[in-house]
C-alpha positions as CSV (number, residue, x, y, z in Angstrom):
1,M,-183.1,-238.3,142.0
2,H,-185.4,-237.2,139.1
3,T,-188.8,-238.2,137.9
4,L,-189.3,-239.5,134.4
5,N,-192.7,-239.1,132.5
6,N,-194.3,-242.3,131.5
7,T,-195.0,-241.0,128.1
8,T,-192.5,-242.4,125.7
9,G,-190.1,-239.8,124.3
10,S,-190.8,-237.0,126.9
11,Q,-188.5,-236.1,129.6
12,D,-189.4,-234.3,132.9
13,P,-188.6,-230.6,132.4
14,N,-187.0,-230.5,135.8
15,L,-184.5,-233.2,134.8
16,D,-181.0,-232.0,134.2
17,P,-180.0,-232.5,130.5
18,I,-177.2,-234.8,129.7
19,P,-174.4,-232.5,128.6
20,S,-172.3,-233.3,125.4
21,D,-169.3,-231.5,126.9
22,P,-167.4,-233.6,129.5
23,D,-165.9,-230.6,131.0
24,Q,-169.2,-229.3,132.2
25,F,-169.5,-232.0,134.9
26,P,-165.8,-233.0,135.6
27,N,-166.9,-235.4,138.6
28,R,-168.9,-237.7,136.3
29,N,-167.2,-240.8,134.7
30,H,-167.3,-240.2,131.0
31,N,-165.5,-243.4,130.1
32,H,-168.7,-245.3,129.9
33,P,-170.8,-244.8,126.8
34,Q,-174.1,-242.9,127.4
35,T,-177.1,-245.1,127.2
36,R,-180.8,-244.3,126.8
37,R,-182.5,-244.1,130.0
38,P,-185.3,-246.6,130.7
39,R,-188.8,-245.2,130.4
40,G,-192.2,-246.4,131.5
41,F,-192.4,-250.0,132.8
42,A,-188.8,-250.4,132.0
43,A,-188.0,-247.5,134.4
44,T,-190.1,-249.2,137.0
45,A,-188.4,-252.4,136.6
46,A,-185.0,-250.8,136.7
47,A,-185.8,-248.8,139.9
48,A,-187.0,-252.1,141.5
49,S,-183.7,-253.8,140.8
50,I,-181.8,-251.0,142.7
51,V,-180.9,-251.8,146.3
52,P,-180.6,-248.7,148.3
53,T,-177.5,-248.3,150.5
54,E,-177.2,-246.8,153.9
55,S,-175.3,-243.9,152.3
56,D,-178.3,-243.3,149.9
57,V,-180.8,-243.4,152.8
58,N,-178.7,-240.9,154.9
59,N,-178.2,-238.6,151.9
60,G,-181.9,-238.5,151.0
61,N,-181.2,-240.0,147.6
62,I,-184.1,-242.3,147.5
63,A,-187.4,-241.6,145.9
64,G,-190.6,-243.5,146.1
65,I,-191.0,-246.3,143.7
66,G,-194.4,-246.6,142.1
67,G,-197.1,-244.1,140.9
68,G,-195.1,-243.4,137.8
69,E,-192.0,-242.4,139.8
70,G,-188.6,-244.2,139.4
71,S,-184.9,-244.0,139.6
72,S,-183.0,-241.9,137.0
73,G,-180.3,-244.6,137.0
74,G,-177.5,-246.0,139.1
75,G,-175.6,-242.7,138.8
76,G,-178.4,-240.7,140.4
77,G,-176.9,-240.6,143.9
78,E,-173.6,-239.4,142.6
79,R,-175.3,-236.8,140.4
80,G,-177.3,-235.6,143.5
81,K,-174.2,-235.4,145.6
82,G,-172.4,-233.5,143.0
83,K,-175.2,-231.1,142.6
84,R,-175.3,-230.5,146.3
85,E,-171.6,-229.9,146.4
86,R,-171.8,-227.5,143.6
87,E,-174.4,-225.5,145.4
88,K,-172.4,-225.5,148.6
89,E,-169.4,-224.3,146.7
90,K,-171.5,-221.5,145.2
91,E,-172.5,-220.3,148.7
92,R,-168.9,-220.4,149.9
93,T,-167.9,-218.4,146.9
94,K,-170.7,-215.9,147.7
95,L,-169.5,-215.7,151.3
96,R,-165.9,-215.1,150.2
97,E,-167.0,-212.4,147.8
98,R,-169.0,-210.8,150.5
99,H,-166.0,-210.8,152.8
100,R,-163.7,-209.3,150.1
101,R,-166.4,-206.6,149.3
102,A,-166.6,-205.7,153.0
103,I,-162.8,-205.4,153.3
104,T,-162.8,-203.0,150.1
105,S,-165.7,-200.9,151.4
106,R,-163.7,-200.4,154.7
107,M,-160.6,-199.6,152.8
108,L,-162.3,-197.0,150.6
109,A,-164.1,-195.4,153.5
110,G,-160.8,-195.0,155.4
111,L,-159.1,-193.5,152.5
112,R,-162.0,-191.1,151.9
113,Q,-162.4,-190.1,155.6
114,Y,-158.9,-190.0,156.9
115,G,-156.9,-189.6,153.6
116,N,-159.1,-187.0,151.9
117,F,-158.9,-189.0,148.6
118,P,-161.6,-187.8,146.2
119,L,-162.7,-191.3,145.2
120,P,-165.8,-191.9,143.1
121,A,-169.0,-193.1,144.9
122,R,-168.6,-196.6,143.2
123,A,-164.7,-196.8,143.3
124,D,-162.8,-200.0,142.6
125,M,-159.1,-200.7,143.2
126,N,-158.2,-199.1,139.9
127,D,-159.5,-195.8,141.3
128,V,-157.6,-196.3,144.5
129,I,-154.2,-197.1,142.7
130,A,-154.9,-194.1,140.2
131,A,-155.5,-191.7,143.3
132,L,-152.4,-192.9,145.1
133,A,-150.4,-192.5,141.8
134,R,-151.7,-189.0,141.4
135,E,-150.9,-188.0,144.9
136,A,-147.3,-189.2,144.3
137,G,-147.1,-186.7,141.4
138,W,-147.8,-189.1,138.6
139,S,-150.3,-188.6,135.7
140,V,-152.8,-191.4,135.1
141,D,-154.7,-191.4,131.7
142,A,-158.2,-192.9,131.3
143,D,-156.8,-196.0,129.8
144,G,-154.4,-196.6,132.8
145,T,-151.3,-195.3,131.2
146,T,-149.3,-193.7,134.0
147,Y,-146.2,-191.5,133.7
148,R,-144.4,-188.6,135.3
149,Q,-145.4,-185.2,134.0
150,S,-142.0,-184.4,132.8
151,H,-141.6,-187.9,131.1
152,Q,-144.7,-188.3,129.1
153,P,-144.3,-191.6,127.2
154,N,-144.4,-191.9,123.3
155,H,-145.3,-195.4,123.7
156,V,-146.4,-197.9,126.4
157,V,-144.2,-200.6,127.7
158,Q,-145.8,-203.8,129.1
159,Y,-144.3,-205.3,132.3
160,P,-144.8,-208.5,134.0
161,T,-147.6,-208.7,136.5
162,R,-147.7,-209.5,140.2
163,S,-150.8,-211.0,141.7
164,I,-152.1,-210.7,145.2
165,E,-154.3,-213.7,146.0
166,S,-155.2,-213.2,149.5
167,P,-157.8,-210.6,150.5
168,L,-156.3,-207.2,151.5
169,S,-156.7,-205.8,155.0
170,S,-157.0,-202.1,155.7
171,S,-153.5,-201.9,157.1
172,T,-151.3,-204.0,155.0
173,L,-150.3,-204.9,151.6
174,K,-148.4,-208.1,152.4
175,N,-147.6,-211.4,150.7
176,C,-146.8,-209.7,147.4
177,A,-145.3,-211.9,144.8
178,K,-142.0,-210.4,143.5
179,A,-141.5,-209.7,139.9
180,T,-138.4,-208.6,138.0
181,L,-138.6,-205.3,136.3
182,E,-136.3,-203.7,133.7
183,C,-135.1,-200.2,134.6
184,Q,-136.1,-197.8,131.9
185,Q,-136.0,-194.0,131.8
186,H,-139.5,-193.6,130.8
187,S,-141.2,-196.3,132.9
188,V,-144.9,-196.7,132.8
189,L,-147.5,-198.2,135.2
190,R,-150.2,-200.0,133.3
191,I,-153.5,-201.2,135.2
192,D,-155.1,-204.2,133.8
193,E,-158.6,-203.4,132.5
194,N,-160.0,-206.6,134.1
195,L,-158.8,-205.8,137.6
196,S,-161.0,-207.3,140.3
197,P,-162.7,-204.5,142.5
198,V,-161.7,-206.5,145.5
199,S,-158.6,-208.8,144.9
200,L,-156.2,-206.4,143.2
201,D,-155.4,-209.3,140.7
202,S,-153.2,-208.4,137.7
203,V,-151.7,-205.1,138.9
204,V,-148.9,-204.2,136.7
205,I,-146.3,-202.1,138.5
206,A,-143.2,-200.2,137.2
207,E,-140.7,-198.1,138.9
208,N,-139.8,-194.8,137.6
209,D,-137.3,-193.5,140.2
210,H,-133.6,-194.1,139.9
211,P,-131.9,-196.2,142.6
212,G,-130.1,-193.2,144.0
213,N,-133.1,-191.0,144.7
214,G,-133.2,-191.8,148.3
215,R,-136.9,-193.0,148.3
216,Y,-137.7,-196.4,149.9
217,T,-134.3,-196.7,151.4
218,G,-135.0,-199.9,152.9
219,A,-136.7,-201.4,149.9
220,S,-135.2,-203.9,147.5
221,P,-133.2,-202.5,144.4
222,I,-134.9,-201.3,141.3
223,T,-134.6,-204.7,139.6
224,S,-137.1,-206.1,142.0
225,V,-140.3,-204.9,143.6
226,G,-140.6,-205.4,147.4
227,C,-143.6,-205.4,149.4
228,L,-144.5,-202.2,151.3
229,E,-146.6,-201.8,154.3
230,A,-149.7,-199.7,153.5
231,N,-148.8,-197.0,156.0
232,Q,-145.4,-196.7,154.5
233,L,-146.9,-196.1,151.1
234,I,-149.5,-193.6,152.3
235,Q,-146.8,-191.8,154.4
236,D,-144.7,-191.6,151.3
237,V,-147.5,-190.4,149.1
238,H,-148.3,-187.6,151.6
239,S,-144.7,-186.8,151.9
240,T,-144.3,-186.0,148.2
241,E,-146.5,-182.9,148.3
242,P,-148.4,-181.1,151.1
243,R,-152.1,-181.7,150.5
244,N,-154.5,-178.8,150.8
245,D,-158.2,-179.3,151.4
246,F,-159.6,-179.2,147.9
247,T,-162.8,-177.6,149.2
248,E,-160.9,-174.4,150.0
249,S,-158.9,-174.3,146.7
250,F,-161.8,-174.3,144.3
251,Y,-162.7,-170.9,142.8
252,V,-166.5,-170.4,142.7
253,P,-167.3,-167.1,140.9
254,V,-169.7,-164.8,143.0
255,Y,-172.3,-162.6,141.3
256,A,-174.2,-160.0,143.1
257,M,-177.8,-159.4,142.1
258,L,-178.7,-155.8,141.4
259,P,-181.7,-154.6,143.4
260,V,-185.1,-154.6,141.7
261,G,-186.3,-151.1,140.8
262,I,-183.2,-149.6,139.1
263,I,-185.3,-149.8,135.9
264,D,-188.7,-148.2,136.2
265,N,-191.9,-149.3,134.6
266,F,-191.3,-147.1,131.5
267,G,-187.9,-148.9,130.9
268,Q,-185.7,-146.0,132.0
269,L,-182.6,-146.2,134.3
270,V,-183.3,-144.7,137.8
271,D,-180.4,-142.9,139.5
272,P,-177.4,-143.7,137.3
273,D,-175.0,-142.1,139.9
274,G,-176.3,-144.4,142.6
275,V,-176.0,-147.4,140.4
276,R,-172.5,-146.4,139.4
277,Q,-171.6,-146.2,143.3
278,E,-173.1,-149.5,143.8
279,L,-171.0,-151.1,141.0
280,S,-167.9,-149.5,142.4
281,Y,-168.5,-151.0,145.8
282,M,-169.1,-154.4,144.4
283,K,-165.9,-154.1,142.3
284,S,-163.9,-153.4,145.5
285,L,-165.3,-156.6,147.1
286,N,-163.9,-158.5,144.2
287,V,-167.3,-159.6,143.0
288,D,-167.0,-161.5,139.6
289,G,-170.1,-160.1,138.1
290,V,-173.8,-158.9,138.5
291,V,-177.1,-160.4,137.9
292,I,-179.9,-158.2,136.4
293,D,-183.6,-159.1,135.8
294,C,-184.9,-158.1,132.4
295,W,-188.7,-157.8,133.1
296,W,-191.0,-158.9,130.4
297,G,-193.7,-156.6,132.1
298,I,-191.4,-153.6,131.6
299,V,-189.7,-154.2,128.1
300,E,-193.0,-155.4,126.3
301,G,-195.2,-153.8,128.9
302,W,-197.6,-151.8,126.8
303,N,-197.9,-153.2,123.4
304,P,-197.2,-156.8,121.9
305,Q,-193.8,-157.0,120.2
306,K,-192.9,-153.4,121.0
307,Y,-189.7,-153.8,123.0
308,V,-188.1,-150.9,125.0
309,W,-184.4,-151.7,125.9
310,S,-183.0,-148.2,126.3
311,G,-182.8,-148.3,130.0
312,Y,-181.1,-151.7,130.0
313,R,-178.6,-150.5,127.3
314,E,-177.6,-147.6,129.7
315,L,-177.3,-150.0,132.7
316,F,-175.2,-152.5,130.6
317,N,-172.8,-149.8,129.5
318,L,-172.2,-148.9,133.1
319,I,-171.4,-152.4,134.0
320,R,-169.2,-152.7,131.0
321,D,-167.1,-149.7,132.4
322,F,-166.5,-151.6,135.5
323,K,-165.3,-154.7,133.7
324,L,-167.9,-156.9,135.4
325,K,-169.6,-160.0,133.9
326,L,-173.3,-160.1,133.4
327,Q,-175.8,-162.8,134.0
328,V,-179.2,-161.8,132.6
329,V,-182.5,-163.1,133.7
330,M,-185.4,-163.4,131.2
331,A,-188.2,-162.6,133.9
332,F,-191.5,-163.8,132.6
333,H,-193.1,-163.4,136.0
334,E,-194.5,-160.8,138.2
335,Y,-192.7,-159.1,141.1
336,G,-194.2,-157.7,144.3
337,G,-197.3,-159.7,144.4
338,N,-196.2,-162.0,147.2
339,V,-193.8,-159.7,149.2
340,S,-194.2,-156.3,150.8
341,G,-192.3,-153.5,149.2
342,N,-192.6,-150.4,147.1
343,V,-191.8,-152.0,143.8
344,I,-194.4,-153.9,141.9
345,I,-193.9,-155.3,138.3
346,S,-196.8,-156.9,136.8
347,L,-197.1,-159.0,133.7
348,P,-197.4,-156.9,130.5
349,Q,-200.6,-154.8,130.6
350,W,-201.8,-156.2,127.1
351,V,-201.6,-159.6,128.6
352,L,-203.6,-158.6,131.6
353,E,-206.3,-157.1,129.1
354,I,-206.5,-160.5,127.4
355,G,-206.9,-162.1,130.8
356,K,-210.0,-160.1,131.6
357,D,-211.8,-161.8,128.6
358,N,-210.0,-165.2,129.1
359,P,-209.0,-165.7,132.6
360,D,-208.0,-169.2,131.8
361,I,-204.6,-168.1,130.5
362,F,-203.7,-167.8,134.2
363,F,-203.2,-170.7,136.7
364,T,-206.3,-171.5,138.7
365,D,-207.0,-173.3,142.0
366,R,-209.8,-175.5,143.0
367,E,-211.9,-172.6,144.2
368,G,-211.5,-170.9,140.8
369,R,-209.1,-168.2,142.1
370,R,-206.6,-167.1,139.5
371,S,-202.9,-166.5,140.0
372,F,-201.4,-163.5,138.0
373,E,-197.7,-164.5,138.8
374,C,-197.0,-166.0,135.3
375,L,-198.9,-167.5,132.3
376,N,-200.5,-170.8,132.5
377,W,-198.2,-173.5,130.9
378,S,-201.2,-175.3,129.3
379,I,-201.4,-172.2,126.8
380,D,-197.7,-172.8,125.6
381,K,-199.2,-174.1,122.3
382,E,-202.6,-172.3,122.4
383,R,-202.8,-169.2,120.1
384,V,-204.5,-167.0,122.6
385,L,-202.1,-164.1,122.9
386,H,-203.1,-161.9,120.0
387,G,-202.5,-164.8,117.5
388,R,-199.4,-166.1,119.3
389,T,-198.8,-169.1,121.6
390,G,-197.1,-168.7,124.9
391,I,-193.7,-170.2,123.8
392,E,-193.9,-167.8,120.7
393,V,-194.2,-164.8,123.0
394,Y,-191.3,-166.1,125.0
395,F,-189.1,-166.8,121.9
396,D,-189.8,-163.4,120.4
397,F,-188.7,-161.6,123.7
398,M,-185.6,-163.7,123.9
399,R,-184.7,-163.1,120.2
400,S,-185.2,-159.4,120.6
401,F,-182.9,-159.3,123.6
402,R,-180.2,-161.3,121.7
403,S,-180.4,-159.0,118.7
404,E,-180.4,-155.8,120.8
405,F,-177.3,-156.7,122.9
406,D,-175.3,-158.6,120.3
407,D,-172.2,-156.5,121.0
408,F,-172.2,-157.6,124.7
409,F,-172.5,-161.3,123.5
410,V,-169.6,-160.9,121.0
411,E,-167.4,-159.3,123.6
412,G,-168.2,-162.1,126.1
413,L,-169.5,-159.7,128.8
414,I,-172.8,-161.7,129.0
415,A,-171.6,-164.8,130.6
416,A,-175.1,-166.5,130.9
417,V,-178.8,-166.1,130.5
418,E,-181.2,-167.4,133.1
419,I,-184.7,-168.4,131.7
420,G,-187.7,-167.8,134.1
421,L,-190.0,-170.7,133.8
422,G,-192.5,-170.2,136.5
423,A,-193.5,-168.3,139.7
424,S,-190.8,-166.2,141.3
425,G,-188.7,-167.1,138.2
426,E,-188.3,-170.6,139.4
427,L,-189.6,-173.8,137.7
428,K,-192.6,-174.4,139.9
429,Y,-196.3,-173.9,140.0
430,P,-197.6,-170.8,141.8
431,S,-198.8,-173.1,144.6
432,F,-197.9,-170.8,147.5
433,P,-199.5,-167.4,146.9
434,E,-199.4,-165.1,149.8
435,R,-202.2,-162.9,148.3
436,M,-204.4,-166.0,148.7
437,G,-203.5,-166.3,152.3
438,W,-200.8,-168.9,152.1
439,I,-198.5,-169.1,155.2
440,Y,-195.4,-171.2,155.7
441,P,-195.4,-174.2,156.2
442,G,-198.8,-174.7,154.4
443,I,-198.8,-177.5,151.7
444,G,-200.3,-175.3,149.0
445,E,-202.9,-176.1,146.4
446,F,-202.8,-177.6,143.0
447,Q,-203.1,-175.1,140.2
448,C,-204.7,-177.0,137.3
449,Y,-208.4,-176.0,137.3
450,D,-208.4,-173.7,134.3
451,K,-210.2,-175.0,131.2
452,Y,-207.0,-175.7,129.3
453,S,-205.5,-177.8,132.0
454,Q,-208.8,-179.6,132.6
455,L,-209.2,-180.5,129.0
456,N,-205.6,-181.9,128.9
457,L,-206.2,-183.9,132.0
458,Q,-209.5,-185.3,130.6
459,K,-207.8,-186.3,127.3
460,E,-205.1,-188.0,129.2
461,A,-207.4,-190.0,131.3
462,K,-209.4,-191.1,128.3
463,S,-206.4,-192.3,126.6
464,R,-205.6,-194.5,129.7
465,G,-209.2,-195.9,129.6
466,F,-210.3,-194.2,132.9
467,A,-212.3,-191.2,131.9
468,F,-213.5,-190.6,135.5
469,W,-209.9,-189.8,136.4
470,G,-210.0,-186.6,134.3
471,K,-210.4,-184.3,137.4
472,G,-208.3,-182.9,140.2
473,P,-208.3,-184.4,143.6
474,E,-211.2,-183.4,145.9
475,N,-209.5,-184.1,149.2
476,A,-206.2,-182.3,149.0
477,G,-206.9,-179.6,151.6
478,Q,-206.3,-175.9,151.4
479,Y,-203.3,-173.7,151.2
480,N,-202.5,-173.8,154.8
481,S,-203.4,-177.5,155.6
482,Q,-200.9,-180.0,156.8
483,P,-200.5,-183.3,155.1
484,H,-202.0,-185.3,157.9
485,E,-205.2,-183.2,157.7
486,T,-205.9,-184.3,154.2
487,G,-207.1,-187.6,152.7
488,F,-204.9,-187.2,149.7
489,F,-201.6,-186.4,151.3
490,Q,-201.9,-188.3,154.7
491,E,-199.9,-191.4,155.4
492,R,-201.0,-194.1,152.9
493,G,-203.2,-191.5,151.4
494,E,-204.8,-191.3,148.0
495,Y,-201.6,-189.8,146.5
496,D,-200.2,-193.4,146.3
497,S,-203.4,-194.8,144.8
498,Y,-203.6,-195.7,141.1
499,Y,-205.6,-192.4,140.5
500,G,-203.1,-190.5,142.6
501,R,-200.1,-191.7,140.7
502,F,-201.8,-191.0,137.4
503,F,-202.7,-187.4,138.4
504,L,-199.4,-186.6,140.0
505,N,-197.5,-188.0,137.0
506,W,-199.7,-185.9,134.6
507,Y,-199.2,-182.8,136.8
508,S,-195.5,-183.0,137.0
509,Q,-195.2,-183.9,133.3
510,L,-196.8,-180.5,132.5
511,L,-193.9,-178.8,134.4
512,I,-191.3,-181.0,132.5
513,G,-193.0,-180.3,129.2
514,H,-193.1,-176.6,129.8
515,A,-189.3,-176.5,130.6
516,E,-188.5,-178.6,127.4
517,N,-190.8,-176.3,125.2
518,V,-189.1,-173.0,126.3
519,L,-185.6,-174.3,126.5
520,S,-185.7,-175.8,123.1
521,L,-186.3,-172.1,121.7
522,A,-183.9,-170.6,124.3
523,N,-181.2,-172.7,122.7
524,L,-182.0,-171.3,119.5
525,A,-182.0,-167.8,120.6
526,F,-178.8,-168.0,122.7
527,E,-176.5,-170.3,120.8
528,E,-173.2,-171.0,122.5
529,T,-174.3,-169.1,125.6
530,K,-174.9,-170.7,129.0
531,I,-178.4,-171.3,129.9
532,I,-179.5,-171.3,133.5
533,V,-182.7,-172.6,135.1
534,K,-183.6,-171.9,138.7
535,I,-185.0,-174.9,141.0
536,P,-186.8,-174.1,144.2
537,A,-186.0,-175.4,147.6
538,I,-189.4,-176.8,148.9
539,Y,-188.1,-178.5,152.0
540,W,-191.2,-178.3,154.3
541,S,-193.3,-181.5,154.5
542,Y,-190.1,-183.3,153.3
543,K,-190.2,-185.7,156.4
544,T,-193.6,-186.9,155.4
545,S,-194.1,-189.9,153.1
546,S,-196.0,-187.7,150.5
547,H,-193.8,-184.6,150.4
548,A,-197.1,-182.7,150.0
549,A,-195.6,-179.2,149.3
550,E,-193.3,-180.6,146.5
551,L,-196.2,-182.3,144.9
552,T,-198.4,-179.2,144.7
553,A,-195.5,-177.3,143.3
554,G,-195.1,-179.9,140.5
555,Y,-192.3,-182.1,141.8
556,Y,-193.5,-185.7,142.0
557,N,-191.0,-186.6,144.7
558,P,-192.7,-188.7,147.5
559,S,-190.5,-190.8,149.7
560,N,-190.8,-193.8,147.4
561,R,-189.9,-192.0,144.2
562,D,-187.2,-189.7,142.7
563,G,-189.0,-186.7,141.3
564,Y,-186.0,-184.7,140.2
565,S,-184.0,-187.1,137.9
566,P,-186.7,-187.1,135.2
567,L,-186.6,-183.3,135.1
568,F,-182.8,-183.3,135.1
569,E,-182.7,-185.7,132.1
570,T,-184.6,-183.0,130.2
571,L,-182.4,-180.3,131.4
572,K,-179.3,-182.3,130.3
573,K,-180.6,-182.5,126.7
574,Y,-180.2,-178.8,126.5
575,S,-176.9,-178.5,128.5
576,V,-178.7,-176.3,131.1
577,T,-176.8,-175.2,134.3
578,L,-179.0,-175.6,137.3
579,K,-179.3,-172.9,139.9
580,F,-180.5,-174.3,143.1
581,V,-182.0,-171.9,145.8
582,C,-180.1,-172.8,148.9
583,P,-182.2,-173.0,152.1
584,G,-181.9,-170.3,154.6
585,P,-180.3,-170.5,158.2
586,Q,-180.8,-173.4,160.5
587,M,-184.2,-173.6,162.2
588,S,-184.8,-174.7,165.8
589,P,-185.7,-178.3,166.4
590,N,-189.2,-177.2,167.2
591,E,-189.6,-175.3,164.0
592,H,-188.2,-178.3,162.1
593,E,-190.6,-180.6,163.8
594,E,-193.7,-178.3,163.3
595,A,-192.9,-177.8,159.6
596,L,-191.9,-181.4,159.0
597,A,-188.9,-179.8,157.3
598,D,-185.5,-181.2,156.1
599,P,-183.6,-178.5,154.2
600,E,-180.4,-180.5,154.4
601,G,-182.0,-183.7,153.1
602,L,-183.7,-181.9,150.1
603,S,-180.4,-180.1,149.3
604,W,-178.5,-183.5,149.3
605,Q,-181.1,-185.1,147.1
606,V,-181.3,-182.2,144.5
607,I,-177.6,-181.5,144.2
608,N,-176.5,-185.1,144.0
609,A,-179.3,-186.0,141.5
610,A,-178.0,-183.1,139.2
611,W,-174.4,-184.2,139.7
612,D,-175.4,-187.8,138.8
613,K,-176.9,-186.3,135.5
614,Q,-173.5,-184.5,134.9
615,L,-175.2,-181.1,135.2
616,L,-173.4,-178.0,136.4
617,I,-174.9,-176.4,139.4
618,G,-175.0,-172.9,140.7
619,G,-176.4,-171.5,143.9
620,E,-178.5,-168.6,145.2
621,N,-179.3,-167.6,148.8
622,A,-183.0,-167.9,149.6
623,I,-182.9,-165.1,152.2
624,T,-180.8,-162.1,152.5
625,C,-179.5,-162.1,156.0
626,F,-176.6,-164.3,157.1
627,D,-174.0,-164.2,159.9
628,R,-170.6,-165.8,159.7
629,E,-172.1,-169.2,160.5
630,G,-174.5,-168.7,157.6
631,C,-171.6,-167.9,155.4
632,M,-170.0,-171.2,156.4
633,R,-173.1,-173.3,155.6
634,L,-173.4,-171.7,152.2
635,T,-169.8,-172.3,151.4
636,D,-170.2,-176.0,152.6
637,I,-173.1,-176.5,150.3
638,A,-171.3,-174.8,147.4
639,K,-168.1,-176.7,148.0
640,P,-168.8,-180.0,149.7
641,R,-165.9,-181.1,152.0
642,N,-164.3,-184.2,150.7
643,H,-166.7,-185.0,147.9
644,P,-165.4,-188.2,146.3
645,D,-165.7,-186.6,142.8
646,S,-164.5,-183.1,143.8
647,Y,-167.8,-181.6,142.6
648,H,-168.6,-178.0,143.5
649,F,-170.9,-175.2,142.4
650,S,-169.9,-173.4,139.1
651,F,-171.0,-169.9,140.6
652,F,-173.0,-168.5,143.4
653,T,-175.6,-165.5,143.3
654,Y,-175.8,-163.4,146.3
655,R,-179.2,-161.8,146.5
656,Q,-179.2,-158.6,148.5
657,P,-181.9,-156.9,150.3
658,S,-181.1,-153.3,149.3
659,P,-178.1,-151.3,147.6
660,L,-174.9,-152.4,149.3
661,V,-173.5,-148.8,149.5
662,Q,-176.4,-147.8,151.9
663,G,-174.8,-149.9,154.6
664,S,-178.1,-151.6,155.4
665,T,-177.2,-155.1,154.1
666,C,-177.7,-157.9,156.5
667,F,-174.6,-159.6,155.2
668,P,-171.7,-158.0,157.2
669,D,-169.3,-160.7,156.3
670,L,-169.8,-160.4,152.5
671,D,-166.2,-159.9,152.0
672,Y,-165.3,-163.0,154.0
673,F,-167.9,-165.0,152.1
674,I,-166.5,-164.0,148.6
675,K,-163.0,-164.8,149.7
676,R,-164.0,-168.2,150.9
677,M,-165.9,-168.8,147.6
678,H,-162.8,-167.8,145.8
679,G,-160.6,-170.1,147.8
680,D,-158.4,-167.2,149.1
681,I,-159.0,-168.1,152.8
682,Q,-159.7,-171.1,154.7
683,R,-161.7,-171.5,157.9
């Protein structure tokens, strides 16, 4: 029943319109002409003349008469009943759809888990049929055209369809309608583009094997398609070709990183004979190539735009003699400031001199302490480096390298160039400086209190209409604080307030903007060369809601937000290969609990977010000592077992603690690790 307004010519907006199409409501009697519905007093009079029946009362089809309310006509009860029936049918349809989807989900899970089928994460039945066809030795094109490798069709032949109306179970493919097929030499299987993901409707099937081939001996002849049990089909698929674990078969190139210190601070090669012996040992291990850091602080160490490449030229010639590939790192950061060791490589001396007069070119914490690990990203476009901006300095260095080693690029010996974008060569703020007293698993501190960053923050706050937001948080703790000890990072802390979201978004956008600024120029300097960017593994505090350590490092990735996908969208624009620093060995449960760490959870999020953006991924070990179990874990990260899309790392970099020939390496199973990465051996 519907209410009509008393005003002439106006209809209640909740009233169903009377359709002109009779097919829209097939249950209505359309033989009677449509008449104007009574309005106002006429509606009241009409309502008074209607005598309610017992059925109307029971079905709730009676509205109160009076007060401007009235009947919508004698057919109101039927319309009400029809509407309720339609709603019930909708609910029944939803239930049937849920049931079919549940069955499909269990089928896909079973095929992935027990059949090792590399099905996509959101697979439908087209993907299932294509996987079965490929297992049986067929080729399936993107448009569904299917054929034997030896009989690639020149044209597509359409065949009648068979429809499976009943839902499929996980064990059978029964009740198939039979269809007659013509036997042709180059038969083709065509999958309907409109195939339902749950009902297998409109699947077109053709047989390619000849009657005498011995397959399906109990099946009907070639001119008719019989119904096969699902286990028969799967047994036949697996009997055609033995299936190896694809995890083991992928070839992942392994690069060994040459130790720091083989080029001295004056740009000369130290101990060429020792380097030659090192390369010989690497070659015997079947390493694919080596990784070498080209230090900004060495090459342009004394005067701006005066580059010394002679030591690197000598080193590269030695590597060429051993026919090893090269990955070169543009190292725009310092080395040795946070770790113990005899080798210390600072930023260029002329940059440090500028910093004495203008310390704001370096990152600064809330106490005003400066970090000399790398240049402040807020000067990327500030002419404070003898008339050049930060990104111009990086571009000039990269362009000089490309020109100096043009012959290596032409020969293809330089396989990739890694661009250092922050502290330790990783895309992150220097938020965990050991020289400032930071100890794992401290949350670190924000690095945005230099004058350039503060001006940028204040400008952004004013543009939002909240000028008082133009400052860093005052309750974010110290370097070694824990999240629950701070007002900003604690559960339901200020990090999730309006101000907190504004600040963290601005802070992370500086990181993304720096990556975009440098990578746009790197693409110009290294055309047609693979570009690599290293992403850190900040897995402590990952079990908290704020992910405090990631926030101070520049990754706005609390538990209620994906902080990696926006960055990966930028990296995708420049066809970047991501290098992920794989977490170290398993920690004890107590260590996990104390650090609120989840290395596996972080690795899963970062790697899958990158693969979702279609980025290539490489790996690097975070620490240098691994036993056989550590090798297995690294291999499982690089080549995930039974990944539905068969994704795997495009390379892996082994970071060694010292020259391999000295026998002091902590990686006794390096040879085993390389063979597993190459797919030469299984577990």
